[in-house]
C-alpha positions in Angstrom: -63.5 -133.2 -190.6 -66.1 -132.4 -188.0 -67.4 -135.6 -186.4 -71.1 -136.2 -186.1 -72.5 -137.1 -182.7 -75.1 -139.7 -182.2 -77.2 -139.5 -179.0 -78.7 -142.9 -178.5 -81.0 -143.8 -175.7 -80.8 -147.6 -175.6 -83.6 -148.8 -173.3 -84.8 -152.4 -173.5 -88.6 -153.0 -173.8 -88.8 -154.5 -170.3 -86.9 -153.5 -167.3 -84.6 -156.1 -165.6 -86.4 -158.1 -163.0 -83.7 -158.0 -160.4 -83.8 -155.3 -157.8 -81.4 -152.3 -158.4 -78.1 -152.6 -156.6 -77.5 -150.6 -153.5 -74.3 -149.1 -152.0 -73.8 -152.2 -149.8 -74.1 -154.5 -152.9 -71.5 -152.4 -154.6 -69.1 -152.4 -151.7 -69.4 -156.2 -151.6 -68.3 -156.6 -155.2 -65.0 -158.5 -155.8 -63.2 -160.3 -158.5 -60.2 -162.4 -159.4 -56.7 -161.3 -158.4 -54.7 -159.4 -161.0 -51.8 -160.9 -163.0 -49.5 -158.1 -162.0 -49.3 -155.1 -159.6 -47.4 -152.3 -161.3 -46.4 -149.1 -159.4 -46.3 -145.9 -161.4 -45.2 -143.7 -158.5 -43.9 -143.9 -154.9 -47.2 -143.2 -153.1 -49.2 -146.2 -151.8 -52.1 -145.3 -154.2 -49.9 -144.9 -157.3 -50.3 -148.3 -158.9 -52.3 -150.2 -161.5 -53.4 -153.8 -161.7 -52.9 -155.7 -164.9 -55.3 -158.5 -166.0 -54.1 -160.5 -169.0 -56.3 -162.8 -171.1 -55.1 -166.3 -172.2 -53.5 -166.5 -175.6 -50.7 -164.9 -177.6 -52.2 -161.5 -178.0 -51.8 -158.7 -178.9 -54.7 -157.8 -176.7 -57.0 -154.8 -176.7 -56.9 -152.8 -173.5 -59.5 -151.4 -171.2 -58.2 -148.8 -168.8 -60.5 -148.9 -165.7 -60.7 -145.9 -163.4 -62.9 -146.4 -160.3 -65.2 -143.9 -158.6 -65.9 -143.3 -155.0 -66.7 -139.6 -154.9 -63.0 -138.8 -155.3 -62.4 -140.2 -151.8 -61.0 -143.4 -150.3 -64.2 -143.9 -148.3 -66.1 -145.9 -150.9 -63.5 -148.4 -152.1 -63.0 -148.5 -155.8 -60.2 -150.6 -157.3 -61.2 -153.8 -155.5 -64.8 -153.4 -156.7 -63.8 -152.9 -160.3 -62.0 -156.3 -160.2 -65.5 -157.7 -160.8 -65.6 -156.0 -164.2 -61.9 -156.7 -164.8 -62.3 -160.4 -164.5 -65.3 -160.4 -166.9 -63.4 -158.4 -169.5 -60.3 -160.6 -169.2 -62.6 -163.6 -170.0 -63.6 -161.8 -173.2 -60.0 -161.5 -174.3 -59.6 -157.9 -173.2 -56.5 -156.9 -171.1 -57.4 -154.6 -168.2 -55.3 -151.8 -166.7 -57.2 -151.2 -163.4 -55.9 -147.8 -162.1 -55.6 -146.7 -158.5 -54.9 -143.0 -157.8 -54.5 -140.4 -155.0 -57.9 -139.1 -154.0 -58.8 -135.8 -152.4 -58.4 -137.2 -148.8 -55.0 -138.7 -149.5 -51.6 -136.9 -149.4 -50.9 -135.4 -152.9 -54.5 -136.1 -154.1 -57.0 -133.7 -155.7 -55.5 -131.0 -158.0 -53.0 -131.4 -159.5 -51.9 -134.8 -158.1 -55.0 -136.8 -159.2 -54.6 -135.7 -162.8 -50.8 -136.2 -162.7 -51.6 -139.8 -161.6 -53.7 -140.3 -164.7 -50.7 -139.1 -166.8 -48.3 -141.4 -165.0 -50.6 -144.4 -165.1 -51.0 -144.1 -168.9 -47.3 -143.5 -169.4 -46.6 -146.7 -167.5 -49.2 -148.6 -169.5 -47.3 -147.6 -172.7 -44.0 -148.7 -171.1 -45.5 -152.1 -170.2 -47.2 -152.8 -173.6 -44.3 -154.6 -175.3 -43.7 -157.0 -172.4 -47.3 -158.0 -172.1 -48.4 -158.0 -175.7 -50.8 -155.1 -175.4 -52.3 -153.4 -178.5 -52.1 -149.7 -177.8 -54.0 -149.1 -181.1 -57.1 -150.5 -179.4 -57.6 -148.8 -176.0 -60.8 -147.7 -174.3 -60.9 -145.8 -171.0 -63.7 -146.9 -168.8 -64.6 -144.9 -165.7 -67.3 -145.0 -163.1 -68.7 -141.9 -161.4 -65.7 -139.9 -160.3 -63.7 -142.1 -162.5 -66.0 -141.1 -165.4 -64.8 -137.6 -164.9 -61.2 -138.7 -165.0 -61.5 -140.8 -168.2 -63.5 -138.1 -170.0 -60.6 -135.7 -169.0 -58.1 -138.2 -170.4 -59.6 -137.9 -173.8 -59.0 -134.1 -173.9 -55.5 -134.0 -172.4 -53.9 -132.7 -175.6 -56.0 -129.5 -175.3 -54.7 -128.5 -171.9 -53.1 -125.1 -172.1 -49.3 -125.0 -172.4 -49.0 -123.0 -169.2 -50.7 -125.6 -167.0 -48.8 -127.9 -164.7 -50.9 -130.6 -166.3 -49.7 -129.9 -169.9 -47.8 -132.7 -171.5 -46.0 -132.9 -174.9 -46.0 -136.6 -175.4 -48.8 -138.9 -174.2 -50.7 -142.0 -175.1 -53.8 -140.9 -177.1 -57.1 -142.3 -175.8 -60.0 -141.5 -178.1 -62.5 -144.1 -177.0 -64.2 -143.5 -173.7 -67.0 -145.3 -171.8 -68.3 -143.2 -168.9 -70.5 -145.1 -166.4 -72.5 -142.6 -164.4 -69.8 -140.0 -164.8 -69.8 -136.5 -163.3 -67.4 -134.9 -165.8 -68.6 -131.4 -166.4 -67.1 -129.8 -163.3 -68.3 -126.3 -164.0 -72.0 -127.0 -165.0 -72.5 -129.9 -162.5 -70.8 -128.4 -159.5 -74.0 -128.2 -157.5 -74.9 -131.8 -158.3 -71.3 -132.9 -157.4 -71.7 -131.1 -154.1 -75.1 -132.7 -153.4 -74.1 -136.2 -154.6 -70.6 -136.4 -153.2 -70.0 -133.5 -150.9 -67.1 -132.3 -153.0 -66.3 -128.6 -153.6 -64.6 -127.1 -156.7 -61.2 -126.4 -155.0 -60.9 -130.1 -154.1 -61.2 -131.2 -157.7 -59.9 -128.3 -159.7 -57.8 -126.2 -157.3 -58.2 -122.6 -156.4 -57.9 -119.6 -158.7 -54.7 -117.6 -158.8 -53.2 -114.8 -160.9 -51.4 -117.4 -163.1 -54.5 -119.6 -163.2 -57.7 -117.5 -163.0 -59.9 -120.2 -164.5 -59.6 -123.5 -162.6 -61.6 -125.4 -165.1 -59.3 -124.6 -168.1 -57.2 -127.7 -167.4 -59.6 -129.9 -165.4 -63.0 -129.7 -167.0 -63.4 -132.4 -169.6 -66.4 -130.5 -171.1 -64.1 -127.6 -172.0 -61.3 -129.8 -173.5 -63.3 -130.4 -176.7 -63.2 -131.0 -179.6 -60.6 -133.7 -179.1 -61.5 -136.4 -181.7 -63.0 -138.7 -179.1 -66.0 -141.0 -179.2 -67.7 -141.1 -175.8 -70.4 -143.6 -174.7 -72.2 -142.3 -171.7 -73.8 -145.2 -169.9 -76.2 -144.4 -167.0 -78.7 -146.4 -165.0 -82.3 -145.3 -165.4 -82.6 -145.1 -161.6 -79.2 -143.4 -161.0 -79.7 -140.6 -158.5 -75.9 -139.8 -158.1 -75.5 -138.9 -161.8 -79.0 -139.0 -163.4 -79.6 -139.6 -167.1 -80.0 -135.9 -167.7 -76.3 -135.5 -167.0 -75.3 -137.9 -169.7 -77.7 -136.3 -172.2 -76.4 -132.8 -171.4 -72.8 -133.8 -171.9 -73.5 -135.7 -175.1 -75.2 -132.6 -176.5 -72.2 -130.4 -175.5 -69.8 -132.9 -177.2 -72.0 -132.8 -180.3 -72.0 -129.1 -180.4 -68.2 -129.1 -180.2 -67.8 -131.6 -183.0 -67.1 -134.9 -181.2 -69.1 -138.1 -181.2 -71.2 -139.1 -178.2 -73.8 -141.7 -177.4 -76.1 -142.1 -174.4 -77.1 -145.6 -173.3 -79.7 -145.8 -170.5 -79.8 -149.1 -168.5 -83.4 -150.0 -167.7 -84.2 -150.5 -164.0 -80.5 -150.0 -163.1 -78.9 -147.9 -160.3 -75.6 -146.1 -160.1 -74.0 -149.4 -158.9 -75.4 -151.8 -161.5 -73.3 -149.8 -164.0 -70.1 -151.6 -162.8 -71.3 -155.0 -161.8 -70.7 -158.0 -164.2 -73.3 -159.8 -162.0 -76.0 -157.2 -162.9 -78.7 -157.7 -165.5 -77.3 -154.4 -167.0 -73.9 -156.0 -167.7 -74.6 -157.1 -171.3 -75.3 -153.5 -172.3 -72.2 -152.2 -170.5 -70.0 -154.9 -172.1 -71.5 -154.1 -175.5 -70.6 -150.4 -175.1 -67.0 -151.3 -174.1 -66.5 -153.7 -177.0 -68.1 -151.3 -179.5 -65.8 -148.5 -178.3 -62.8 -150.8 -178.7 -63.8 -151.6 -182.2 -63.8 -147.9 -183.1 -60.8 -146.9 -181.0 -58.1 -146.3 -183.6 -56.5 -143.0 -182.7 -57.6 -139.9 -184.7 -55.5 -136.9 -185.6 -55.0 -134.8 -182.4 -57.0 -131.7 -182.0 -55.4 -128.3 -181.8 -54.3 -127.2 -178.3 -56.6 -124.6 -176.7 -55.0 -121.5 -175.2 -71.8 -132.1 -147.3 -71.4 -135.7 -146.4 -71.0 -138.0 -149.4 -74.0 -140.1 -150.5 -72.2 -142.7 -152.5 -69.5 -143.3 -155.2 
């Protein structure tokens, strides 16, 4: 059955009184140490941090994927510990994922996407030992990480001839994208202006065997996939402005998937990931609402400059 999409602009009557966070504020974010550090590959950046709530479980899981303009320059996993600690306190287990970025050996295409596969495979392998409920999983990504979690939702539609194609994988249908830049084809000029990244770095180069580099990398073209995506964007976000969220939601609606847009009043690109920000209650609400609706649906058919900031 075709899913109906809801585009919701959730703006509070009065903007938050605190000043919007800047890049320096974001870089200063930190949080508690994880309960476990789990490698999913041999490279230094191929690992995830596990945060476990108190109690017997089983626990719902938030998979966090940091941003940083797909580079190592702007941190990422350390800053997302701020969110991870807050989610753990709410009884949500957190799988905080590091990955190889475009300025690291093996990063970019296809390594960055293969890291998402491997990180989720390892999460599935760890679930029994840590009382994780894989029937309640939400993928939460910020900026570049938003692109990756939106891609995760459509993995089953990757063409069979792609090096990124997989037969068996953990389905993730609930996605919260925080200032994500997911439509690599339509937003390539914005991605260049905001992050200084070119298409070959994120999607590879065309070849005779792979003439369309977006066929296995562009989340916007891996729909419908049965997902429910909540696109959360700061009203003052200049890296991924609200227009980007509304455009993606409209495209998801046209494909038959569900999408919502939540605009955070008075918030910047960095307030989106800070549990210390006045915007946090709305971000937390989106994550918890996505978890409540995260039971997997039936899989969709398989389809043949200098960076500003994270």
